[in-house]
TIVOZA-268129 format. One line per field, with one value per residue (C-alpha): x, y negated, z negated; residue number from 1; chain. Coordinates in steps of 0.001 Angstrom, whole numbers. Each point is the difference from the previous one (the first is absolute). Last residue first. Layout:
REM residues N
c1: X  ... $
c2: Y  ... $
c3: Z  ... $
num: NUM  ... $
cadena: A  ... $
This chain:
REM residues 270
c1: 19726  -2606  -3571  -2270  513  961  -2780  787  602  -2106  1644  641  -1474  1134  -597  -121  -3245  -1645  572  2171  -2311  -1359  2498  2823  -1325  4  3462  1087  3458  -1702  -1399  -3474  -788  -3790  -2266  -707  -523  -2640  715  -144  1543  257  -1029  1261  2027  8  3402  -684  2710  -2091  522  -968  -1766  -669  -2464  418  -3128  -1068  -4153  -2622  493  -2020  1439  3619  -250  -506  2795  2175  -607  506  3420  1125  -794  1801  3187  87  212  2436  2228  323  3339  121  1198  3124  898  -672  1701  3388  -510  -46  3209  1618  -2932  484  -3439  -841  -740  3137  -1432  -3840  -1883  2799  -340  -3307  -2400  -3641  936  -1487  -2842  -1841  -3164  -2685  -3368  -3263  237  3259  2271  3371  1393  2380  1909  1130  2311  1322  1987  -614  -63  2655  -304  1246  1149  -125  931  -1531  -3322  -1914  -3536  -2657  -2782  -717  -3730  -1261  -1224  -1569  -709  -1941  -200  3372  -151  3549  1580  -1872  2696  1575  3242  -1042  193  -3636  514  3381  -1580  -2927  2684  2040  -3435  -1230  3360  -460  -3493  998  3221  -1614  -2337  2979  2586  -1646  1767  -1354  1734  2894  1622  -840  1516  -173  -3424  -1727  -3208  -1903  -3324  -2728  2145  2397  625  1269  -228  2110  -2521  -3513  -2751  -2646  1733  1643  -3307  -1253  3257  -842  -3598  1140  2611  -2302  -2699  2455  1267  -3664  -342  2824  -1542  -3378  1980  2112  3141  3269  2140  3498  -443  -41  -2451  -2257  140  -963  -3083  -1170  248  -1999  -2802  -2146  -771  -773  -683  2958  2219  -555  1294  1574  433  2446  936  2707  -1334  -142  -2355  -3865  -1422  -2061  3049  1904  -3098  -46  3853  -188  -2100  771  3731  -114  1307  -3270  -1047  3143  596  3473 $
c2: -17975  -2490  675  3353  2077  3764  2697  2302  3582  2564  2420  3537  2633  446  3812  -62  -1692  2975  2132  3089  2890  1070  2583  -2295  -2622  2855  923  -3731  -802  -1994  -2470  -966  -2973  -377  352  3755  -552  -2695  -3354  -1993  -3153  -1971  1973  -1682  1306  -1822  -907  -3805  -346  1956  3330  1010  2996  1011  2490  2943  1732  3608  647  -1264  -3090  -737  3022  -1027  -3406  1281  2503  -2687  -1969  2921  970  -3398  -364  3481  -1258  -3031  1346  2645  -2745  -313  -410  -2184  -3245  2027  1182  -3187  -1870  2320  -479  -3800  -375  -1963  -2571  -2909  831  3436  935  2144  3083  -601  2644  2530  -399  1129  -2657  939  2482  3446  1918  3350  2004  -1223  1247  -1454  1749  -1251  -2360  -1896  -2265  -3051  -1678  -3743  -1692  -3061  -1281  -3602  -1164  -2767  813  3296  930  -1154  1543  1978  -2007  -652  -819  -2285  1159  -2719  -524  1269  -1642  2611  4  2415  -731  496  4062  1548  64  1645  2786  293  -1084  -3527  -2946  -1400  567  -1641  -3072  -236  77  -2867  -1796  200  -1270  -3002  -465  238  -2043  -3450  1549  1000  2517  2730  3372  2387  -1409  -2337  505  3764  1290  3392  -642  215  -124  2805  1557  -2204  -2709  -1466  -3204  29  -2851  -3105  -1574  68  2931  -2470  -2751  3143  1104  -3664  -179  3342  -1133  -3478  1820  2815  -2592  -1940  2786  1100  -3706  662  2851  -1844  -2561  2470  1171  -704  2963  275  3900  -664  -2883  2176  2897  -2343  -1120  3331  778  -3030  -22  2481  -2979  472  3958  653  -2288  2641  -1848  1572  -1775  1765  171  2499  3560  2081  3089  -439  2540  -2711  -2152  2800  680  -3740  11  3266  -1107  -3646  825  1498  3721  1391  -1724  64  3512  231 $
c3: 46730  1249  49  -501  -2758  982  -843  -2685  1237  -1414  -2431  1071  -2474  -3261  -1610  -3791  -159  1987  -3030  -90  -909  -3193  -631  502  -2647  -2458  917  -563  1920  2533  -2695  1544  1754  570  2857  -311  -4033  677  -1253  -3247  -1530  -3029  -2809  -3186  -2974  -3151  -1863  -88  2520  2623  895  3729  1115  3531  1180  2545  1283  1425  14  -1952  -2211  -3342  -2030  943  -1500  -3443  776  767  -3297  -2034  1761  -56  -3898  -590  2072  -1641  -3245  807  1291  3567  2026  3067  -1732  -1583  3661  1441  -2544  600  3747  -253  -1943  3006  12  2375  2106  639  3768  929  -1449  -1363  1497  -626  -3558  -324  -985  -677  -2437  611  -1092  387  1379  -2861  810  1319  3443  556  -2155  277  -2164  593  -2763  30  -2492  1497  3044  298  3837  591  3777  -137  -3577  -3559  -3230  -2978  55  -3238  1146  122  2186  2701  524  3222  3234  2563  3709  2169  3738  639  1116  617  3459  2746  994  -3522  -1371  -902  2436  -559  -3940  165  1762  -2434  -3061  1522  729  -3537  -1205  2011  -1032  -3673  -35  -782  -2724  -2197  -1193  2324  -176  2603  3131  87  -3248  37  3434  -1446  -1098  3163  -1772  1920  750  -1417  792  -2774  -2306  -3633  -1761  -1438  -199  -1304  564  383  2179  1944  918  1021  2401  1285  748  1342  2533  1205  798  1900  1985  801  1271  2392  1313  948  1731  1998  -1306  2263  707  -1877  -210  -3755  -8  2135  -2406  -2678  2140  611  -3507  -928  2626  -2300  -2234  -3786  -161  2519  -2529  -2654  -3257  -3135  -3403  -2320  -3654  -628  -678  -3156  406  -439  2301  1860  114  1782  2166  1297  708  2321  2951  123  -421  3141  9  321  3384  1672  -211  1876 $
num: 270  269  268  267  266  265  264  263  262  261  260  259  258  257  256  255  254  253  252  251  250  249  248  247  246  245  244  243  242  241  240  239  238  237  236  235  234  233  232  231  230  229  228  227  226  225  224  223  222  221  220  219  218  217  216  215  214  213  212  211  210  209  208  207  206  205  204  203  202  201  200  199  198  197  196  195  194  193  192  191  190  189  188  187  186  185  184  183  182  181  180  179  178  177  176  175  174  173  172  171  170  169  168  167  166  165  164  163  162  161  160  159  158  157  156  155  154  153  152  151  150  149  148  147  146  145  144  143  142  141  140  139  138  137  136  135  134  133  132  131  130  129  128  127  126  125  124  123  122  121  120  119  118  117  116  115  114  113  112  111  110  109  108  107  106  105  104  103  102  101  100  99  98  97  96  95  94  93  92  91  90  89  88  87  86  85  84  83  82  81  80  79  78  77  76  75  74  73  72  71  70  69  68  67  66  65  64  63  62  61  60  59  58  57  56  55  54  53  52  51  50  49  48  47  46  45  44  43  42  41  40  39  38  37  36  35  34  33  32  31  30  29  28  27  26  25  24  23  22  21  20  19  18  17  16  15  14  13  12  11  10  9  8  7  6  5  4  3  2  1 $
cadena: A  A  A  A  A  A  A  A  A  A  A  A  A  A  A  A  A  A  A  A  A  A  A  A  A  A  A  A  A  A  A  A  A  A  A  A  A  A  A  A  A  A  A  A  A  A  A  A  A  A  A  A  A  A  A  A  A  A  A  A  A  A  A  A  A  A  A  A  A  A  A  A  A  A  A  A  A  A  A  A  A  A  A  A  A  A  A  A  A  A  A  A  A  A  A  A  A  A  A  A  A  A  A  A  A  A  A  A  A  A  A  A  A  A  A  A  A  A  A  A  A  A  A  A  A  A  A  A  A  A  A  A  A  A  A  A  A  A  A  A  A  A  A  A  A  A  A  A  A  A  A  A  A  A  A  A  A  A  A  A  A  A  A  A  A  A  A  A  A  A  A  A  A  A  A  A  A  A  A  A  A  A  A  A  A  A  A  A  A  A  A  A  A  A  A  A  A  A  A  A  A  A  A  A  A  A  A  A  A  A  A  A  A  A  A  A  A  A  A  A  A  A  A  A  A  A  A  A  A  A  A  A  A  A  A  A  A  A  A  A  A  A  A  A  A  A  A  A  A  A  A  A  A  A  A  A  A  A  A  A  A  A  A  A  A  A  A  A  A  A $
């Protein structure tokens, strides 16, 4: 996986320079604040005691994250540079109040450490984002709102293809109390001619700024505007397996899950 380019700290500043709509975001790289932070988080995860200096790094992180939350205002969206673990929505990326902030950050950090990669995902970069008000079709997983999202692929500055972010198989068995979700999903995944033209124009604008093969995810707000919310290199992005254009690009690494690390058992009584 291309950790450098897939990190939000790489692609978000470029999107802001281009001028495409993105949610208000504050980013911090803890390696530039205290290089003991990442080691401290890993020690906590593996149930080892951090040193005094590492504990101080954790305190700095808490103070900085709380200040970021104060500036963005609650509720907010929390993520690391590489992941939000959004499928566990109410316990990870969606933060209603400051009292939840650190426990949600810890849950995201644990997910990153246990990710399907030999070294896990980096946890030095963190972002606090303004929640985009949406009109969700229904909820799934841990009360995550499922709303209109489209993923575009481009390579060498040219559009390749587009796909709904939420295919039916990704939601099967995970939708909360809605028997008509498939009909709603089908309607949600359709694009009007106007939206299609808007997204083509926006994606072409982005494609001119990025070399190589990329995916970009667009989310439609309740205000009718489209927002760029995520990017990744094409090789590391899930691509609809039926897409002929995707097949010609080669199967992305994002489609090949590796064996997940085992989470350490907690000490103490069962």
